[in-house]
DSSP file (Angstrom, degrees, kcal/mol; ACC not computed):
  #  RESIDUE AA STRUCTURE BP1 BP2  ACC     N-H-->O    O-->H-N    N-H-->O    O-->H-N    TCO  KAPPA ALPHA  PHI   PSI    X-CA   Y-CA   Z-CA
    1    1 A T              0   0    0      0, 0.0     2,-0.2     0, 0.0     0, 0.0   0.000 360.0 360.0 360.0 133.3  -28.1  -24.3  -14.2
    2    2 A A        -     0   0    0      1,-0.1     2,-0.1     2,-0.0     0, 0.0  -0.566 360.0-125.4 -82.7 142.4  -27.3  -27.8  -13.2
    3    3 A S     >  -     0   0    0     -2,-0.2     4,-2.3     1,-0.1     5,-0.2  -0.294  29.7-100.4 -78.8 170.8  -23.9  -28.6  -11.6
    4    4 A L  H  > S+     0   0    0      1,-0.2     4,-2.1     2,-0.2     5,-0.2   0.907 123.6  49.6 -56.7 -44.9  -21.5  -31.2  -13.0
    5    5 A E  H  > S+     0   0    0      1,-0.2     4,-2.8     2,-0.2    -1,-0.2   0.914 108.5  51.9 -64.4 -43.5  -22.6  -33.7  -10.4
    6    6 A E  H  > S+     0   0    0      1,-0.2     4,-2.7     2,-0.2    -1,-0.2   0.915 110.5  48.5 -59.8 -43.1  -26.3  -33.2  -11.1
    7    7 A L  H  X S+     0   0    0     -4,-2.3     4,-2.2     1,-0.2    -1,-0.2   0.896 111.7  49.1 -65.7 -38.7  -25.8  -33.8  -14.8
    8    8 A E  H  X S+     0   0    0     -4,-2.1     4,-2.3     2,-0.2    -2,-0.2   0.910 111.8  49.3 -66.3 -40.8  -23.8  -37.0  -14.1
    9    9 A E  H  X S+     0   0    0     -4,-2.8     4,-2.5     2,-0.2    -2,-0.2   0.937 111.4  49.0 -60.6 -46.6  -26.5  -38.3  -11.7
   10   10 A E  H  X S+     0   0    0     -4,-2.7     4,-2.4     1,-0.2    -1,-0.2   0.898 109.6  52.5 -60.8 -40.8  -29.2  -37.5  -14.3
   11   11 A E  H  X S+     0   0    0     -4,-2.2     4,-2.3     1,-0.2    -1,-0.2   0.928 109.9  48.5 -59.4 -47.0  -27.1  -39.3  -16.9
   12   12 A A  H  X S+     0   0    0     -4,-2.3     4,-2.5     1,-0.2    -2,-0.2   0.902 111.5  49.4 -63.0 -42.2  -26.8  -42.4  -14.7
   13   13 A E  H  X S+     0   0    0     -4,-2.5     4,-2.7     2,-0.2    -1,-0.2   0.898 110.4  50.8 -63.8 -40.2  -30.5  -42.5  -13.9
   14   14 A T  H  X S+     0   0    0     -4,-2.4     4,-1.7     2,-0.2    -2,-0.2   0.918 111.7  47.1 -64.0 -43.3  -31.3  -42.2  -17.6
   15   15 A V  H  < S+     0   0    0     -4,-2.3     4,-0.3     2,-0.2    -2,-0.2   0.913 113.2  49.1 -64.2 -42.6  -29.0  -45.1  -18.5
   16   16 A A  H >< S+     0   0    0     -4,-2.5     3,-1.3     1,-0.2     4,-0.3   0.905 111.2  49.5 -63.4 -42.2  -30.5  -47.2  -15.6
   17   17 A A  H >< S+     0   0    0     -4,-2.7     3,-0.8     1,-0.3    -1,-0.2   0.816 105.3  58.0 -67.0 -29.9  -34.1  -46.4  -16.8
   18   18 A A  T 3< S+     0   0    0     -4,-1.7    -1,-0.3     1,-0.2    -2,-0.2   0.534  80.9  91.9 -77.9  -4.7  -33.2  -47.4  -20.3
   19   19 A G  T <  S+     0   0    0     -3,-1.3    -1,-0.2    -4,-0.3    -2,-0.2   0.846  73.4  75.1 -60.0 -35.2  -32.1  -50.9  -19.0
   20   20 A G  S <  S-     0   0    0     -3,-0.8     2,-0.1    -4,-0.3     6,-0.1  -0.192 109.3 -73.1 -69.4 169.2  -35.6  -52.2  -19.7
   21   21 A S    >   -     0   0    0      1,-0.1     3,-1.1     4,-0.1    -1,-0.2  -0.428  42.4-127.5 -67.1 141.3  -36.7  -53.0  -23.3
   22   22 A S  T 3  S+     0   0    0      1,-0.3    -1,-0.1    -3,-0.1    22,-0.1   0.667 101.1  67.7 -67.5 -15.8  -37.4  -49.7  -25.1
   23   23 A G  T 3  S+     0   0    0      2,-0.1     2,-0.3     0, 0.0    -1,-0.3   0.824  87.7  73.1 -74.9 -31.2  -40.8  -50.8  -26.2
   24   24 A E  S <  S-     0   0    0     -3,-1.1     2,-0.2     1,-0.0    20,-0.1  -0.654  82.0-124.6 -91.3 142.1  -42.4  -50.8  -22.7
   25   25 A A        -     0   0    0     -2,-0.3    20,-0.1     1,-0.1     3,-0.1  -0.587  25.8-116.4 -82.5 142.2  -43.2  -47.6  -20.9
   26   26 A A    >   -     0   0    0     18,-0.9     3,-2.4    -2,-0.2    -1,-0.1  -0.344  52.0 -71.7 -71.1 159.2  -41.8  -47.0  -17.5
   27   27 A A  T 3  S-     0   0    0      1,-0.3    -1,-0.2    19,-0.1     3,-0.1  -0.290 119.9  -0.9 -56.6 126.7  -44.3  -46.7  -14.6
   28   28 A G  T 3  S+     0   0    0      1,-0.2     2,-0.6    -3,-0.1    -1,-0.3   0.621  95.3 151.2  71.0  12.4  -46.1  -43.3  -14.8
   29   29 A G    <   -     0   0    0     -3,-2.4     2,-0.2    15,-0.1    -1,-0.2  -0.669  24.8-170.7 -85.7 118.4  -44.1  -42.4  -17.9
   30   30 A E        -     0   0    0     -2,-0.6     2,-0.5    15,-0.2    13,-0.1  -0.650  39.6 -87.8 -97.6 164.4  -45.9  -40.1  -20.3
   31   31 A C        -     0   0    0     -2,-0.2     2,-0.4    13,-0.1    13,-0.2  -0.595  49.8-176.1 -76.9 120.9  -44.4  -39.4  -23.8
   32   32 A K  E     -A   43   0A   0     11,-2.9    11,-2.6    -2,-0.5     2,-0.3  -0.918  12.0-147.5-116.5 142.5  -42.1  -36.4  -23.6
   33   33 A S  E     -A   42   0A   0     -2,-0.4     9,-0.3     9,-0.2    20,-0.2  -0.797  34.9 -85.7-109.3 156.6  -40.3  -34.8  -26.5
   34   34 A C        -     0   0    0      7,-2.9    20,-0.3    -2,-0.3     5,-0.2  -0.289  28.0-144.9 -60.2 134.4  -36.9  -33.2  -26.5
   35   35 A A        +     0   0    0     18,-2.2     2,-0.2     2,-0.1    -1,-0.1   0.587  68.1 109.3 -78.4 -10.0  -37.0  -29.5  -25.5
   36   36 A Y  S >  S-     0   0    0     17,-0.2     3,-2.0     1,-0.1     2,-0.1  -0.503  83.9-103.5 -71.2 132.9  -34.2  -28.7  -27.9
   37   37 A Q  T 3  S+     0   0    0      1,-0.3    -1,-0.1    -2,-0.2     3,-0.1  -0.321 102.6  11.4 -62.0 128.6  -35.5  -26.6  -30.8
   38   38 A G  T 3  S+     0   0    0      1,-0.3     2,-0.4    -4,-0.1    -1,-0.3   0.416  96.1 121.3  87.8  -1.8  -35.9  -28.6  -34.0
   39   39 A C    <   -     0   0    0     -3,-2.0    -1,-0.3    -5,-0.2    -6,-0.0  -0.814  39.7-172.6 -97.9 134.7  -35.4  -32.0  -32.3
   40   40 A S        +     0   0    0     -2,-0.4    -1,-0.1    -3,-0.1     2,-0.1   0.271  39.4 128.6-109.2  11.2  -38.2  -34.6  -32.6
   41   41 A E        -     0   0    0     -8,-0.1    -7,-2.9     1,-0.0     2,-0.3  -0.409  37.5-169.1 -69.7 142.7  -36.8  -37.3  -30.3
   42   42 A T  E     -A   33   0A   0     -9,-0.3     2,-0.3    -2,-0.1    -9,-0.2  -0.839  10.2-159.7-129.3 166.0  -39.2  -38.5  -27.6
   43   43 A T  E     -A   32   0A   0    -11,-2.6   -11,-2.9    -2,-0.3     4,-0.1  -0.981  19.3-164.4-142.2 154.6  -39.1  -40.7  -24.4
   44   44 A T        +     0   0    0     -2,-0.3   -18,-0.9   -13,-0.2   -15,-0.1   0.198  59.6 115.6-117.5  11.7  -41.5  -42.7  -22.3
   45   45 A Q  S    S-     0   0    0    -20,-0.1     2,-0.4     1,-0.1   -15,-0.2  -0.276  83.9 -81.8 -74.8 165.4  -39.1  -43.0  -19.3
   46   46 A V        -     0   0    0    -17,-0.1     2,-0.4   -32,-0.0    -1,-0.1  -0.560  53.7-159.9 -68.5 125.1  -39.8  -41.4  -16.0
   47   47 A V        -     0   0    0     -2,-0.4     2,-0.1    -3,-0.1   -17,-0.1  -0.909  19.3-114.1-114.7 135.8  -38.7  -37.8  -16.3
   48   48 A K    >   -     0   0    0     -2,-0.4     3,-0.6     1,-0.1     5,-0.0  -0.409  20.5-141.5 -63.7 140.8  -37.8  -35.4  -13.5
   49   49 A Q  T 3  S+     0   0    0      1,-0.2    -1,-0.1    -2,-0.1     4,-0.0   0.688  84.4  82.0 -78.0 -18.5  -40.3  -32.6  -13.3
   50   50 A R  T 3  S+     0   0    0      1,-0.1    -1,-0.2     2,-0.0    -2,-0.0   0.707 101.1  15.1 -70.1 -18.4  -37.8  -29.8  -12.4
   51   51 A K  S <  S-     0   0    0     -3,-0.6    -1,-0.1     0, 0.0     2,-0.1  -0.991  89.5 -85.1-149.8 159.5  -36.7  -29.2  -16.0
   52   52 A P        -     0   0    0      0, 0.0     2,-0.1     0, 0.0   -18,-0.1  -0.370  51.3-113.3 -64.7 141.2  -37.7  -29.9  -19.6
   53   53 A W        -     0   0    0    -20,-0.2   -18,-2.2   -19,-0.1     2,-0.3  -0.451  33.5-171.7 -75.4 145.3  -36.5  -33.2  -20.9
   54   54 A M        -     0   0    0    -20,-0.3   -20,-0.1   -19,-0.1   -12,-0.1  -0.982  28.4-104.4-134.2 150.2  -33.8  -33.4  -23.6
   55   55 A C     >  -     0   0    0     -2,-0.3     4,-2.6   -14,-0.1     5,-0.3  -0.274  42.0-103.2 -66.2 161.1  -32.5  -36.3  -25.6
   56   56 A K  H  > S+     0   0    0      1,-0.2     4,-2.4     2,-0.2     5,-0.2   0.877 118.5  53.4 -55.9 -42.8  -29.0  -37.5  -24.6
   57   57 A R  H  > S+     0   0    0      1,-0.2     4,-2.1     2,-0.2    -1,-0.2   0.930 113.8  40.2 -61.9 -47.3  -27.3  -35.9  -27.6
   58   58 A H  H  > S+     0   0    0      2,-0.2     4,-2.5     1,-0.2     5,-0.2   0.851 113.6  53.3 -74.5 -33.1  -28.7  -32.4  -26.9
   59   59 A R  H  X S+     0   0    0     -4,-2.6     4,-2.4     2,-0.2    -1,-0.2   0.922 111.6  47.6 -63.3 -42.2  -28.3  -32.6  -23.1
   60   60 A N  H  X S+     0   0    0     -4,-2.4     4,-2.7    -5,-0.3    -2,-0.2   0.905 110.7  51.6 -62.3 -43.3  -24.7  -33.5  -23.8
   61   61 A K  H  X S+     0   0    0     -4,-2.1     4,-2.6     2,-0.2    -2,-0.2   0.933 112.1  45.1 -61.0 -47.2  -24.3  -30.6  -26.2
   62   62 A I  H  X S+     0   0    0     -4,-2.5     4,-2.6     1,-0.2    -1,-0.2   0.893 112.3  52.5 -65.2 -39.8  -25.7  -28.1  -23.7
   63   63 A Y  H  X S+     0   0    0     -4,-2.4     4,-2.4    -5,-0.2    -1,-0.2   0.932 111.4  46.3 -60.2 -46.0  -23.6  -29.6  -20.9
   64   64 A K  H  X S+     0   0    0     -4,-2.7     4,-2.8     2,-0.2    -2,-0.2   0.904 111.6  51.4 -64.2 -41.8  -20.4  -29.2  -23.1
   65   65 A D  H  X S+     0   0    0     -4,-2.6     4,-2.6     2,-0.2    -1,-0.2   0.923 111.8  46.9 -60.9 -44.3  -21.3  -25.7  -24.1
   66   66 A K  H  X S+     0   0    0     -4,-2.6     4,-2.8     2,-0.2    -2,-0.2   0.913 112.4  50.5 -62.3 -42.2  -21.8  -24.7  -20.4
   67   67 A Y  H  X S+     0   0    0     -4,-2.4     4,-2.5     2,-0.2    -2,-0.2   0.925 111.9  46.6 -62.5 -45.5  -18.5  -26.4  -19.5
   68   68 A K  H  X S+     0   0    0     -4,-2.8     4,-2.6     2,-0.2    -1,-0.2   0.919 113.4  48.9 -62.2 -43.8  -16.7  -24.5  -22.3
   69   69 A R  H  X S+     0   0    0     -4,-2.6     4,-2.4     2,-0.2    -2,-0.2   0.913 111.6  49.8 -62.2 -42.8  -18.3  -21.2  -21.3
   70   70 A K  H  X S+     0   0    0     -4,-2.8     4,-2.3     1,-0.2    -1,-0.2   0.921 111.6  48.8 -62.1 -44.2  -17.4  -21.8  -17.6
   71   71 A K  H  X S+     0   0    0     -4,-2.5     4,-2.3     1,-0.2    -2,-0.2   0.916 112.0  47.7 -62.7 -44.0  -13.8  -22.6  -18.6
   72   72 A S  H  X S+     0   0    0     -4,-2.6     4,-2.0     2,-0.2    -1,-0.2   0.868 111.0  51.7 -68.3 -34.9  -13.4  -19.5  -20.7
   73   73 A D  H  X S+     0   0    0     -4,-2.4     4,-2.2     2,-0.2    -1,-0.2   0.899 110.3  49.2 -65.2 -39.4  -14.9  -17.3  -18.0
   74   74 A Q  H  X S+     0   0    0     -4,-2.3     4,-1.8     2,-0.2    -2,-0.2   0.900 108.6  53.2 -64.8 -39.8  -12.4  -18.8  -15.5
   75   75 A A  H  < S+     0   0    0     -4,-2.3     4,-0.3     1,-0.2    -1,-0.2   0.889 111.8  45.6 -63.0 -38.6   -9.6  -18.1  -18.0
   76   76 A L  H >< S+     0   0    0     -4,-2.0     3,-0.6     1,-0.2    -1,-0.2   0.877 116.1  46.4 -69.5 -36.9  -10.8  -14.5  -18.2
   77   77 A G  H 3< S+     0   0    0     -4,-2.2    -2,-0.2     1,-0.2    -1,-0.2   0.695  94.5  74.1 -80.4 -19.2  -11.1  -14.2  -14.4
   78   78 A C  T 3< S-     0   0    0     -4,-1.8     3,-0.4     1,-0.2     2,-0.2   0.625  91.6-143.1 -77.7  -9.9   -7.8  -15.8  -13.4
   79   79 A G    <>  -     0   0    0     -3,-0.6     4,-0.9    -4,-0.3     3,-0.3  -0.593  51.8 -10.6  94.4-147.9   -5.8  -12.8  -14.4
   80   80 A V  H  > S+     0   0    0     -2,-0.2     4,-0.9     1,-0.2     3,-0.3   0.817 120.4  64.2 -70.9 -34.3   -2.4  -12.4  -16.0
   81   81 A E  H >> S+     0   0    0     -3,-0.4     3,-0.9     1,-0.2     4,-0.5   0.924 105.7  45.9 -57.4 -45.2   -1.2  -16.1  -15.8
   82   82 A G  H 3> S+     0   0    0     -3,-0.3     4,-0.5     1,-0.2     3,-0.4   0.792 110.4  53.4 -68.5 -28.3   -3.9  -17.3  -18.1
   83   83 A S  H 3X S+     0   0    0     -4,-0.9     4,-2.3    -3,-0.3    -1,-0.2   0.544  85.3  83.3 -88.6  -5.2   -3.5  -14.6  -20.6
   84   84 A V  H <X S+     0   0    0     -3,-0.9     4,-2.1    -4,-0.9    -1,-0.2   0.927  93.2  48.0 -61.9 -42.7    0.3  -15.1  -21.1
   85   85 A S  H  X S+     0   0    0     -4,-0.5     4,-1.6    -3,-0.4    -1,-0.2   0.867 109.0  54.3 -65.4 -34.5   -0.5  -17.9  -23.6
   86   86 A V  H  X S+     0   0    0     -4,-0.5     4,-0.6     1,-0.2    -1,-0.2   0.910 108.7  48.6 -63.2 -41.8   -2.9  -15.7  -25.4
   87   87 A T  H >< S+     0   0    0     -4,-2.3     3,-1.0     1,-0.2    -2,-0.2   0.885 107.8  55.0 -66.3 -38.2   -0.2  -13.0  -25.7
   88   88 A K  H >< S+     0   0    0     -4,-2.1     3,-0.7     1,-0.3    -1,-0.2   0.849 103.5  55.6 -63.7 -33.0    2.2  -15.6  -27.1
   89   89 A Q  H 3< S+     0   0    0     -4,-1.6     3,-0.4     1,-0.2    -1,-0.3   0.703  96.5  68.6 -70.9 -17.4   -0.3  -16.6  -29.8
   90   90 A R  T <<  +     0   0    0     -3,-1.0    -1,-0.2    -4,-0.6    -2,-0.1  -0.064  60.8 110.7 -95.6  34.0   -0.4  -13.0  -31.0
   91   91 A T    <   +     0   0    0     -3,-0.7    -1,-0.2    -2,-0.0     3,-0.1   0.342  52.3 105.2 -92.0   9.7    3.1  -12.7  -32.4
   92   92 A G  S    S-     0   0    0     -3,-0.4     5,-0.0     1,-0.2    -2,-0.0   0.031  85.2 -61.8 -73.2-171.7    1.9  -12.5  -36.0
   93   93 A S    >>  -     0   0    0      1,-0.1     3,-1.5     3,-0.0     4,-0.6  -0.243  53.6-102.6 -70.6 165.9    1.9   -9.4  -38.1
   94   94 A I  G >4 S+     0   0    0      1,-0.3     3,-0.9     2,-0.2    -1,-0.1   0.811 119.3  64.2 -61.6 -31.1   -0.3   -6.4  -37.1
   95   95 A G  G 34 S+     0   0    0      1,-0.2    -1,-0.3     0, 0.0    -2,-0.0   0.780  97.5  56.6 -63.3 -27.2   -2.9   -7.3  -39.7
   96   96 A D  G <4 S+     0   0    0     -3,-1.5    -1,-0.2     2,-0.0    -2,-0.2   0.713  80.5 114.8 -75.7 -21.2   -3.6  -10.7  -37.9
   97   97 A R    <<  -     0   0    0     -3,-0.9    -7,-0.0    -4,-0.6    -3,-0.0  -0.209  68.6-122.0 -62.2 133.9   -4.5   -9.1  -34.6
   98   98 A P        -     0   0    0      0, 0.0    -1,-0.1     0, 0.0     4,-0.1  -0.332  22.9-116.0 -67.0 158.4   -8.1   -9.4  -33.4
   99   99 A A  S    S+     0   0    0      2,-0.1    -2,-0.1    -2,-0.0     0, 0.0   0.862  97.6  72.9 -66.4 -36.3  -10.0   -6.2  -32.8
  100  100 A R  S    S-     0   0    0      1,-0.1     2,-0.0     0, 0.0     0, 0.0  -0.660  86.3-125.2 -83.8 130.9  -10.4   -6.9  -29.0
  101  101 A P        -     0   0    0      0, 0.0    -2,-0.1     0, 0.0    -1,-0.1  -0.349  31.5-101.4 -69.2 155.1   -7.2   -6.5  -26.9
  102  102 A T     >  -     0   0    0      1,-0.1     4,-2.4    -4,-0.1     5,-0.2  -0.204  33.9-103.8 -68.7 167.8   -6.1   -9.4  -24.8
  103  103 A L  H  > S+     0   0    0      1,-0.2     4,-2.6     2,-0.2     5,-0.2   0.903 123.2  54.0 -59.7 -42.0   -6.8   -9.4  -21.1
  104  104 A L  H  > S+     0   0    0      1,-0.2     4,-2.5     2,-0.2    -1,-0.2   0.923 109.2  47.5 -59.5 -45.1   -3.2   -8.6  -20.4
  105  105 A E  H  > S+     0   0    0      2,-0.2     4,-2.6     1,-0.2    -1,-0.2   0.889 110.6  52.4 -64.1 -39.0   -3.4   -5.5  -22.7
  106  106 A Q  H  X S+     0   0    0     -4,-2.4     4,-2.2     2,-0.2    -2,-0.2   0.932 111.1  46.8 -61.7 -45.2   -6.6   -4.4  -21.1
  107  107 A V  H  X S+     0   0    0     -4,-2.6     4,-2.5     1,-0.2    -2,-0.2   0.929 113.2  48.6 -62.5 -45.6   -5.0   -4.6  -17.6
  108  108 A L  H  X S+     0   0    0     -4,-2.5     4,-2.6     1,-0.2    -1,-0.2   0.890 109.9  52.2 -63.4 -39.3   -1.9   -2.7  -18.8
  109  109 A N  H  X S+     0   0    0     -4,-2.6     4,-2.5     2,-0.2    -1,-0.2   0.915 110.1  48.3 -62.9 -42.5   -4.1    0.0  -20.4
  110  110 A K  H  X S+     0   0    0     -4,-2.2     4,-2.7     2,-0.2     5,-0.2   0.931 112.7  48.2 -62.5 -44.8   -6.0    0.5  -17.2
  111  111 A K  H  X S+     0   0    0     -4,-2.5     4,-2.3     1,-0.2    -2,-0.2   0.918 111.5  50.4 -60.9 -43.5   -2.8    0.7  -15.2
  112  112 A R  H  X S+     0   0    0     -4,-2.6     4,-2.6     1,-0.2    -1,-0.2   0.921 111.6  47.8 -61.6 -45.3   -1.3    3.2  -17.7
  113  113 A L  H  X S+     0   0    0     -4,-2.5     4,-1.7     1,-0.2    -2,-0.2   0.927 111.6  49.0 -62.5 -45.3   -4.4    5.4  -17.6
  114  114 A S  H  X S+     0   0    0     -4,-2.7     4,-0.6     1,-0.2    -1,-0.2   0.878 112.2  49.6 -65.1 -35.1   -4.5    5.4  -13.8
  115  115 A L  H >< S+     0   0    0     -4,-2.3     3,-1.0    -5,-0.2     6,-0.3   0.928 109.3  51.1 -65.7 -44.3   -0.8    6.3  -13.7
  116  116 A L  H 3< S+     0   0    0     -4,-2.6    -1,-0.2     1,-0.3    -2,-0.2   0.802 111.2  49.2 -64.0 -27.7   -1.3    9.1  -16.2
  117  117 A R  H 3< S+     0   0    0     -4,-1.7    -1,-0.3    -5,-0.2    -2,-0.2   0.577  83.7 113.5 -88.0  -9.7   -4.1   10.5  -14.1
  118  118 A S  S <X S-     0   0    0     -3,-1.0     4,-2.3    -4,-0.6     3,-0.3  -0.358  76.2-121.6 -65.3 143.9   -2.2   10.4  -10.8
  119  119 A P  H  > S+     0   0    0      0, 0.0     4,-2.7     0, 0.0     5,-0.2   0.843 109.1  54.9 -57.5 -38.2   -1.5   13.9   -9.3
  120  120 A E  H  > S+     0   0    0      1,-0.2     4,-2.4     2,-0.2     5,-0.2   0.940 111.4  43.8 -61.4 -46.6    2.3   13.5   -9.3
  121  121 A V  H  > S+     0   0    0     -6,-0.3     4,-2.8    -3,-0.3    -1,-0.2   0.901 112.9  52.1 -66.2 -41.1    2.4   12.6  -13.0
  122  122 A V  H  X S+     0   0    0     -4,-2.3     4,-2.3     2,-0.2    -2,-0.2   0.932 111.6  46.8 -61.2 -46.0    0.0   15.4  -13.9
  123  123 A Q  H  X S+     0   0    0     -4,-2.7     4,-2.5     2,-0.2    -2,-0.2   0.923 112.3  50.4 -61.3 -44.6    2.1   17.9  -12.0
  124  124 A F  H  X S+     0   0    0     -4,-2.4     4,-2.5    -5,-0.2    -2,-0.2   0.930 111.6  47.5 -59.1 -46.8    5.3   16.6  -13.7
  125  125 A L  H  X S+     0   0    0     -4,-2.8     4,-2.3     1,-0.2    -1,-0.2   0.881 111.0  51.6 -64.2 -37.5    3.8   16.8  -17.1
  126  126 A Q  H  X S+     0   0    0     -4,-2.3     4,-2.4     2,-0.2    -1,-0.2   0.915 110.3  49.0 -64.8 -42.2    2.5   20.3  -16.5
  127  127 A K  H  X S+     0   0    0     -4,-2.5     4,-2.8     2,-0.2    -2,-0.2   0.927 111.5  49.6 -61.3 -44.6    6.0   21.4  -15.4
  128  128 A Q  H  X S+     0   0    0     -4,-2.5     4,-2.6     1,-0.2    -1,-0.2   0.910 110.3  50.5 -61.1 -41.4    7.5   19.9  -18.5
  129  129 A Q  H  X S+     0   0    0     -4,-2.3     4,-2.5     2,-0.2    -1,-0.2   0.909 110.8  49.0 -63.4 -42.4    5.0   21.6  -20.6
  130  130 A Q  H  X S+     0   0    0     -4,-2.4     4,-2.5     2,-0.2    -2,-0.2   0.927 111.2  49.7 -62.5 -45.0    5.8   25.0  -19.0
  131  131 A L  H  X S+     0   0    0     -4,-2.8     4,-2.7     1,-0.2    -2,-0.2   0.925 111.8  48.5 -59.5 -45.1    9.5   24.4  -19.5
  132  132 A L  H  X S+     0   0    0     -4,-2.6     4,-2.5     1,-0.2    -1,-0.2   0.914 112.3  47.4 -62.8 -43.2    9.0   23.5  -23.1
  133  133 A S  H  X S+     0   0    0     -4,-2.5     4,-2.2     2,-0.2    -1,-0.2   0.875 111.8  51.2 -68.7 -34.2    6.9   26.6  -23.7
  134  134 A Q  H  X S+     0   0    0     -4,-2.5     4,-2.8     2,-0.2    -2,-0.2   0.930 111.0  48.5 -63.9 -44.6    9.4   28.8  -21.9
  135  135 A Q  H  X S+     0   0    0     -4,-2.7     4,-2.5     1,-0.2    -2,-0.2   0.914 111.7  48.7 -61.8 -42.5   12.2   27.4  -24.1
  136  136 A A  H  X S+     0   0    0     -4,-2.5     4,-2.2     2,-0.2    -1,-0.2   0.903 111.7  50.0 -63.9 -40.3   10.2   28.0  -27.2
  137  137 A L  H  X S+     0   0    0     -4,-2.2     4,-2.4     2,-0.2    -2,-0.2   0.923 111.1  48.7 -62.9 -45.6    9.5   31.5  -26.1
  138  138 A E  H  X S+     0   0    0     -4,-2.8     4,-2.5     1,-0.2    -2,-0.2   0.899 110.4  51.6 -62.3 -41.0   13.2   32.2  -25.4
  139  139 A Q  H  X S+     0   0    0     -4,-2.5     4,-2.5     1,-0.2    -1,-0.2   0.917 110.3  48.5 -62.3 -42.6   14.1   30.8  -28.8
  140  140 A R  H  X S+     0   0    0     -4,-2.2     4,-2.5     1,-0.2    -1,-0.2   0.906 111.3  50.1 -64.3 -40.4   11.6   33.0  -30.5
  141  141 A Q  H  X S+     0   0    0     -4,-2.4     4,-2.8     2,-0.2     5,-0.2   0.912 110.8  49.4 -64.1 -41.4   12.9   36.1  -28.6
  142  142 A Q  H  X S+     0   0    0     -4,-2.5     4,-2.6     2,-0.2    -2,-0.2   0.922 112.3  47.6 -63.4 -43.5   16.5   35.2  -29.6
  143  143 A Q  H  X S+     0   0    0     -4,-2.5     4,-0.9     2,-0.2    -1,-0.2   0.905 113.5  48.6 -62.9 -40.1   15.5   34.9  -33.2
  144  144 A F  H  < S+     0   0    0     -4,-2.5     3,-0.4     1,-0.2    -2,-0.2   0.910 114.6  44.4 -66.5 -42.8   13.6   38.2  -33.1
  145  145 A Q  H  < S+     0   0    0     -4,-2.8    -1,-0.2     1,-0.2    -2,-0.2   0.856 113.7  51.1 -69.1 -35.6   16.5   40.0  -31.4
  146  146 A G  H  < S+     0   0    0     -4,-2.6    -1,-0.2    -5,-0.2    -2,-0.2   0.622  86.4 106.5 -79.1 -11.6   19.0   38.4  -33.8
  147  147 A A  S  < S-     0   0    0     -4,-0.9     2,-0.1    -3,-0.4    -3,-0.0  -0.424  86.4 -98.6 -69.6 142.0   17.0   39.4  -36.9
  148  148 A P              0   0    0      0, 0.0    -1,-0.1     0, 0.0    -2,-0.1  -0.406 360.0 360.0 -63.1 130.3   18.6   42.3  -38.9
  149  149 A G              0   0    0     -2,-0.1    -2,-0.1    -4,-0.1    -3,-0.0   0.426 360.0 360.0 -97.9 360.0   16.8   45.6  -37.9
């Protein structure tokens, strides 16, 4: 993948090479066609060997797609600050909600699960369960004892 600088350099070289009249071929220039599927544009300019040549429009499109993907990956990676705006957008009715939870919700769910699995919480919940079952048992015994014999 080419960096931002490499793509800008390549753009400048392409523009400089196009300075001559388009009818004459540049020195050593063979006819190259755009590597983008379905595009029939060709060039006779000097083309760098390291990657397949693309017409300006498709090179620009791929560059923009990479840039957008990079930005969205950064937004996912930056943590909670970036996802606050995503959460704000989700204030519609429940029917509007996308199927995938936001990054903030994913983080909170993980935290919640790890808390629920911690030994202290597990012990506390087990004690509560025992207390509840004891209370239910005592209530049943009282009802049984209070029933007319």
